[in-house]
C-alpha positions in Angstrom: 29.5 34.0 9.8 30.8 33.4 6.3 32.8 30.4 7.7 29.5 28.8 8.8 28.0 29.3 5.4 31.0 27.8 3.7 30.9 24.7 6.0 27.2 24.2 5.2 27.9 24.4 1.4 30.6 21.7 1.8 28.1 19.3 3.5 25.4 19.7 0.9 24.7 16.9 -1.4 25.1 17.7 -5.1 21.7 18.1 -6.8 20.6 15.1 -8.7 19.4 15.5 -12.3 15.8 15.1 -13.2 16.7 11.9 -15.1 18.3 10.4 -12.0 15.3 11.2 -9.8 13.0 9.8 -12.4 15.0 6.6 -12.5 15.0 6.3 -8.7 11.2 6.8 -8.6 10.7 4.1 -11.2 12.9 1.7 -9.2 11.0 2.5 -6.1 7.7 1.9 -7.9 8.9 -1.5 -9.2 10.1 -2.5 -5.7 6.9 -1.5 -3.9 4.6 -2.8 -6.6 6.2 -6.3 -6.5 5.7 -6.4 -2.7 2.2 -5.1 -2.8 1.0 -7.3 -5.6 2.5 -10.3 -3.8 0.6 -9.3 -0.7 -2.6 -9.0 -2.7 -2.2 -12.4 -4.4 -1.5 -14.0 -0.9 -4.7 -12.4 0.5 -6.8 -13.7 -2.5 -5.4 -17.2 -1.9 -6.4 -16.9 1.7 -9.8 -15.7 0.7 -10.0 -18.8 -1.6 -9.5 -21.0 1.5 -13.0 -19.9 2.6 -14.4 -21.8 -0.4 -13.8 -25.1 1.6 -17.3 -26.1 2.5 -16.0 -28.6 4.9 -14.8 -25.8 7.1 -17.1 -22.9 6.3 -20.8 -22.3 5.6 -21.6 -19.4 3.2 -24.4 -18.0 1.1 -23.7 -17.9 -2.6 -25.0 -14.2 -2.6 -22.3 -13.4 -0.1 -19.6 -14.7 -2.4 -21.1 -12.5 -5.2 -21.0 -9.6 -2.8 -17.4 -10.2 -1.8 -16.2 -10.4 -5.4 -18.2 -7.4 -6.5 -16.5 -5.4 -3.6 -13.1 -6.7 -4.8 -13.7 -5.9 -8.4 -15.0 -2.4 -7.5 -11.8 -1.7 -5.5 -9.7 -3.1 -8.4 -11.5 -0.8 -10.8 -11.1 2.2 -8.4 -7.4 1.6 -8.0 -7.0 1.2 -11.8 -8.5 4.6 -12.2 -6.1 6.1 -9.7 -3.3 5.3 -12.2 -5.1 7.5 -14.7 -6.1 10.3 -12.4 -6.3 11.4 -8.8 -8.1 9.1 -6.3 -11.3 8.8 -4.2 -11.5 8.2 -0.5 -10.5 4.7 0.7 -13.5 2.7 1.8 -13.6 -0.3 4.3 -15.6 -3.4 3.2 -18.5 -4.3 5.3 -20.2 -7.5 4.3 -23.6 -6.9 6.1 -23.9 -3.5 4.6 -22.8 -4.8 1.1 -25.3 -7.6 1.5 -28.1 -5.1 2.0 -27.1 -3.1 -1.0 -26.7 -6.2 -3.2 -30.2 -7.5 -2.2 -31.6 -4.0 -2.8 -30.1 -3.9 -6.3 -31.5 -7.3 -7.2 -35.1 -6.3 -6.5 
């Protein structure tokens, strides 16, 4: 039995210091943040393609609604970096349009 315990001890990785773990977490953050910000920028550029009136027809109120939703989510995510988060919501243009029109009255 003691031989099994000794073999297990030999295969264990040495414990990393708190400083090393902190550095690894910071590197992971930087790597993921770069990828995710790039994805967001690409998505915004694709959204910008919808501004082409030669290909799309849209109501200016819908544009306001879309950007209000984006800004609201941006603000929510920004707050996450200061505290714990809320639930994730899916954007629904028809529902947002109804809320927007209700607010304007």
